[in-house]
N, C-alpha and C positions, 0 to 999 in steps of 0.2 A: 586366361584373360578374364573369365567370369569371376574368379576369385579376387583378382585385383580390382575389378569393377565393384564387387561387393565391399571390398575394403574402402574404396572411396565413399560409397554410400554410408557406411557405418563409421567413418572417420577413424579407421584403423591404421594409424601412421606406422606403427611398428611393422605390420605386415607389408605395407607398401614399400618401406625402406628395405626390408629384408629380402624382398623379391625383385629388387632393382639390382641388376648385375653390378658388382663392385667396380668394374672398369668404367661404368657409366655414371656412377654416383658423383654428385657435385655438392659442395658445401651448402649451396643455397636450396637444395632439394627439400630439406626438412621444412624450411620456412614457406616455400611456395606451395607445398602440399598442404601444410596446416592452414595457410591463407585460403586455399580452395575449399576447405571444409566450411568456412564461414560464408563464402561468397557464392557457392554453387549448390544447388539441390538437383541431384540426379533423378531422372524420371524413367530411364529404361536403357537397355543394351540390346542391340541386334548384331549378331555375328553374321557377316556377309560371306566370307570364305575362310577356310583353314588350309594351309599348305604344310604338309608334314606335321610335326608336333605330336605324334602318337608315342606310345610307350617305348617303342623300339628306336625312335628318332632322337637325335642329339640337338636338333634345332627345329624351328617352325615359324610360320608367319600367320598372323590372324588379322583379317580385315574386319573392322567393326564400325558401327555407328552408335554413339552414346548420346542420348537426348538429355538435356538439362535446362534448368532455369537459372539465369544470372541477371541481376538488375531488372527483375520482373519481365524478362524476355526469354522466350523458349528458343533454344538453339540446339545445334547438333555438332558433335565432334566426330569426324570421319577420319579414320587412321588405319594404316597397315603397320602393324607392330611386329618386330622381330624378337624372338625368344630363343634362349639357349638352355640346354640341360647340362648341368655339371654336378657330379656326385649324387645323381638321382633327384636333384631339385631343379625346377624351372625358374629362369630369371628373365625379366623383361630387360631387353637391351636398349632398343631405340625405336623411334618411329621411322619406318621405311619411307612413308609418304603420308602427308596430312592434307586434307582437302577442307577448305573453308566452306561452311554452309550456313 
C-alpha cells in the first residue's frame, strides 16, 4: 500500500498500472489515474489496520486514510483495500469499503 501511495505522489503511472491486478484493470484506468496526477496533491498516508499480507500470506487487506488537496480543499480518502499475491508479486484488487470524509 505504501508503495502504491508513493507512486501516486510521484506520478508513477507505470508502477500503478503494473500493481493493479489484471482481472480488475479497465481501459479507463490509465486516463483516470493520469487525470488524478494533475488534480490531486497528496499530503499523507495513515495505515489504520492490516489483515494478513505478510510474506507467507497470499492475500491481505489494508485499511488506510490518505489526505490530499483537490480544488484547494483538504480532504481524506478512507478505504479498505484488498490485495493478492501471485508469483511473488502483490497486486491491488479492489476497494472492499470506501468511506466519504
